[in-house]
C-alpha positions in Angstrom: 67.0 120.9 139.8 67.6 118.9 143.0 66.8 120.0 146.6 68.7 118.2 149.4 67.8 118.7 153.1 70.2 117.5 155.7 68.3 116.5 158.9 71.0 115.0 161.1 73.9 117.5 161.0 74.3 117.7 164.8 74.4 113.9 165.1 77.0 113.6 162.4 79.2 116.3 163.9 78.9 114.7 167.4 79.8 111.3 166.0 82.9 112.7 164.4 84.2 114.9 167.2 82.6 113.3 170.2 79.4 113.8 172.1 80.8 116.3 174.6 82.3 118.7 172.0 79.3 118.1 169.7 77.1 119.4 172.5 79.1 122.6 172.7 78.7 123.5 169.1 75.5 125.3 168.0 73.2 123.4 165.6 73.5 126.2 163.0 77.3 125.8 162.9 76.9 122.1 162.6 74.5 122.6 159.6 76.9 125.0 157.9 79.9 122.7 158.4 78.1 119.6 157.0 76.7 121.7 154.0 80.2 123.0 153.2 81.8 119.5 153.3 78.9 118.1 151.2 79.2 120.9 148.6 82.9 120.2 148.3 82.4 116.5 147.8 79.5 117.0 145.4 81.5 119.3 143.2 84.4 116.8 143.2 82.3 113.8 142.3 80.0 115.5 139.8 83.0 117.1 138.1 84.7 113.7 137.9 81.6 112.4 136.0 81.9 115.3 133.5 78.8 117.2 134.8 78.7 121.0 134.9 76.3 123.1 137.0 75.9 125.0 140.2 75.3 124.0 143.8 74.1 126.4 146.6 73.5 126.4 150.3 70.2 128.3 150.8 68.4 129.5 153.9 64.6 130.1 153.7 63.5 127.0 151.9 61.5 124.4 153.7 61.1 121.0 152.2 57.9 119.1 153.2 56.4 115.8 152.2 54.0 117.5 149.7 56.0 120.4 148.5 58.5 123.2 149.0 57.8 126.4 150.8 59.7 129.6 150.2 60.0 131.6 153.4 60.4 135.4 153.7 64.0 136.3 153.7 65.3 133.7 151.3 69.1 133.9 151.3 71.8 132.1 149.4 74.6 131.4 151.9 77.1 129.9 149.4 77.1 129.3 145.7 79.6 127.3 143.7 79.8 126.7 140.0 81.6 123.6 138.7 
């Protein structure tokens, strides 16, 4: 199982749509947008390699240098099988 944490979603969105418009969008929306685009591309690329599996966008996991914490209220926002 892989865990991937995106730490610069707001900066990526701001770079793509401009600093002014990027400042107007909430960080949570930026994070969801980046996660959704990433899920789509991961599925496309992994499927092209013949891999099968699942990918999910999850709230309530915190990845740290020495481990992974599961917070109260763990929620799967999006799940896709490929």
